[in-house]
C-alpha positions in Angstrom: -12.6 134.8 -6.7 -16.1 133.0 -6.2 -15.7 130.0 -7.8 -17.4 126.6 -6.5 -15.3 123.9 -5.8 -17.9 121.9 -8.4 -16.1 123.8 -11.0 -13.1 122.1 -10.7 -11.9 120.3 -14.2 -12.7 116.9 -14.7 -10.0 114.4 -13.2 -7.9 112.5 -15.7 -9.2 108.7 -15.8 -6.9 106.5 -13.7 -4.1 104.3 -15.9 -5.6 100.8 -16.4 -2.1 99.2 -16.6 -0.1 100.9 -14.0 3.1 99.1 -13.4 2.7 96.9 -9.8 5.7 96.3 -7.7 5.2 92.6 -8.6 5.6 93.3 -12.4 8.6 95.4 -11.7 10.2 92.2 -9.7 9.4 90.0 -12.8 11.2 92.4 -14.8 14.0 92.3 -12.1 14.6 88.9 -12.7 15.5 89.0 -16.4 18.9 88.3 -17.9 20.0 92.0 -18.7 22.3 93.1 -15.7 21.4 96.8 -16.7 17.8 96.3 -16.8 17.7 94.1 -13.7 19.6 96.6 -11.7 17.5 99.6 -12.8 13.9 97.5 -12.1 15.6 96.6 -8.7 16.6 100.4 -7.9 13.0 101.2 -8.7 11.6 98.5 -6.0 13.8 99.8 -3.4 13.8 103.4 -3.8 10.6 104.3 -2.3 11.2 101.6 0.7 14.7 101.7 1.6 14.1 103.5 5.0 11.9 101.1 6.7 14.6 98.1 5.9 17.4 100.3 7.0 15.1 101.2 10.4 14.7 97.6 10.8 18.4 96.9 10.7 18.9 99.5 13.1 16.9 98.3 15.4 18.2 94.7 14.9 21.6 96.2 16.6 23.4 97.0 13.4 25.1 100.6 13.2 24.5 102.6 10.8 27.2 101.7 7.8 26.6 97.8 8.7 22.8 98.3 8.0 23.5 100.2 4.9 26.4 97.3 4.0 23.8 94.7 4.6 21.5 96.3 2.3 24.3 96.5 -0.2 24.9 93.0 0.2 21.0 92.0 -0.1 20.8 93.7 -3.3 24.3 92.7 -4.6 22.8 89.0 -4.4 19.3 89.6 -5.4 21.2 90.8 -8.7 23.8 87.7 -8.9 20.7 85.3 -8.3 17.8 87.0 -9.5 16.6 83.8 -11.9 16.6 81.7 -8.4 14.4 84.4 -6.3 11.5 82.5 -5.1 8.3 84.6 -6.0 5.0 83.5 -5.0 2.6 86.1 -5.8 -0.2 83.9 -4.9 0.7 84.9 -1.2 1.5 87.9 -2.6 2.2 91.2 -0.4 5.3 93.2 -1.7 6.1 94.5 1.9 6.4 90.9 3.2 8.1 89.7 0.2 11.0 92.1 0.6 11.4 92.0 4.2 11.5 88.1 4.0 14.2 88.3 1.7 16.2 90.9 3.7 15.3 88.5 6.9 17.1 85.5 4.9 19.8 87.3 3.9 21.1 88.7 7.3 20.5 85.3 8.7 23.0 84.3 6.8 25.5 87.4 7.2 28.1 86.7 9.8 30.3 89.6 11.4 33.0 88.5 8.8 31.4 88.7 5.7 29.7 91.9 6.5 33.0 93.8 7.6 34.5 92.2 4.5 31.8 94.0 2.3 32.6 97.2 3.9 34.1 99.7 1.3 33.3 97.2 -1.6 31.3 97.6 -4.7 28.1 99.6 -4.5 25.2 98.1 -6.2 22.9 100.7 -5.3 24.2 104.1 -4.9 23.5 105.8 -1.4 25.6 108.5 -0.6 26.5 109.9 2.8 24.0 112.3 2.4 21.4 109.7 1.8 22.7 107.6 5.0 22.7 110.7 7.2 19.0 111.7 5.7 18.4 107.8 7.0 19.7 108.1 10.5 18.5 111.8 11.4 14.7 110.0 10.1 15.7 106.7 12.4 16.4 109.2 15.3 13.1 110.9 15.1 10.6 108.6 13.6 11.6 104.8 15.8 10.1 104.6 19.0 11.9 103.1 21.7 9.2 100.2 22.5 8.9 98.8 19.0 10.8 95.7 18.0 12.3 95.6 14.5 9.2 94.0 12.8 6.7 96.6 14.2 9.0 99.3 13.5 9.3 98.0 10.1 5.3 97.6 9.2 5.0 101.1 11.0 7.4 102.7 8.7 6.6 101.2 5.7 3.0 102.5 6.2 4.3 106.0 6.7 6.3 105.7 3.3 2.9 104.6 1.6 0.9 107.6 2.6 3.8 109.7 1.7 3.9 108.2 -2.0 0.2 108.4 -1.9 0.3 112.2 -1.1 3.1 112.6 -3.9 0.7 110.9 -6.2 -2.1 113.1 -5.2 0.0 116.3 -5.7 0.9 115.3 -9.3 -2.6 114.7 -10.1 -3.5 117.9 -8.6 -1.0 119.7 -10.7 -1.7 118.0 -13.7 -5.6 118.7 -13.3 -4.2 122.5 -13.3 -5.4 122.7 -9.7 -2.1 123.4 -8.5 -3.2 127.0 -6.8 -5.9 124.9 -4.9 -3.5 122.3 -3.8 -0.8 125.0 -2.5 -3.6 125.8 0.0 -5.6 122.9 0.4 -3.3 120.2 0.4 -2.3 120.7 4.3 -5.8 119.4 5.3 -5.6 116.3 3.2 -4.2 114.3 6.1 -4.9 116.2 9.3 -8.2 118.0 10.6 -8.2 121.9 10.8 -7.3 123.9 13.5 -9.2 126.9 14.8 -9.5 129.6 12.3 -7.8 127.8 9.4 -10.8 126.8 7.2 -11.6 130.6 7.6 -8.2 132.0 6.6 -7.9 129.5 3.6 -11.2 130.6 2.2 -10.3 133.9 2.3 -6.8 133.0 0.4 -8.6 131.4 -2.4 -11.8 133.8 -2.5 -14.3 130.9 -1.3 -16.9 130.9 1.0 -16.2 128.4 4.1 -18.7 126.1 3.1 -17.4 126.1 -0.4 -13.7 125.2 1.0 -14.8 122.4 3.1 -16.6 120.4 0.3 -13.4 121.0 -1.8 -11.3 120.0 1.3 -13.7 116.6 1.2 -13.7 115.9 -2.3 -9.3 116.2 -2.1 -9.5 113.8 0.7 -11.7 111.3 -1.2 -8.8 111.8 -4.4 -6.4 111.0 -1.6 -8.1 107.8 -0.5 -8.1 107.0 -4.1 -4.4 107.6 -4.5 -4.0 105.6 -1.5 -5.9 102.8 -2.6 -3.8 102.8 -5.8 -0.3 102.9 -4.3 -1.6 100.0 -1.8 -3.0 97.8 -4.8 0.4 98.3 -6.6 2.3 96.2 -3.6 -0.2 93.5 -4.0 -0.3 90.8 -6.4 -4.2 90.6 -5.9 -5.4 93.8 -6.7 -9.3 93.2 -5.8 -11.1 95.6 -4.2 -11.0 93.1 -0.8 -7.4 92.9 -0.8 -6.7 96.5 -1.0 -9.1 96.6 2.0 -7.4 94.3 4.2 -3.9 95.8 3.5 -5.4 99.4 4.0 -6.6 97.8 7.5 -3.0 96.1 8.5 -1.5 99.6 7.4 -3.9 101.7 9.4 -3.1 99.2 12.5 0.4 99.5 12.2 0.0 103.0 12.5 -1.7 103.1 16.1 
């Protein structure tokens, strides 16, 4: 099929009012327990692993780390109207880690043990805990302190979320076949012969394929900026650039 990537259908416009993490925080502070629990689960679902890894690096075992997170979430539900939410200072990752530090600082061994086996605020079954532990064994570096580990893993979660966002956009735009071939090049350089093989698979000249990859990477950059913007109270271009720079620095 010798079609140029210039024939891609137009991209759907970005949503003007996509909910930020902070708007979900506000919803989680509301009076309805069920809605607050749902909002809190939405807040922590994507970023639970970095919190788990932070606790593991602080010396908690796997179950104690999970219990501590359960306890934090329970307290956040119970005391949600008293949360100190200063959006002016507004990085969601700093707010969430600060809440965890404050909670763990108050949590003694006796209280942590008493919570084991208690009611679960947000469910994480044994399979989910095993997945966290498997990832921790692979992704945690021995020379990282808890905060540095948290920052790096948070950055990786943001990158993964942006890639998933891009994939949804590509599929919705009818570019699924191209995505299945080109998606592998979004976040890494090509190896010898890969572009040539991919071009044959898509029926493109290699130069056209390189243009398509370039455009896909630009859309990934947009998705990454959107993902970062949702974690900031100030979603200005300057704030997004600063946060992206901080996230990239944590990956070095």
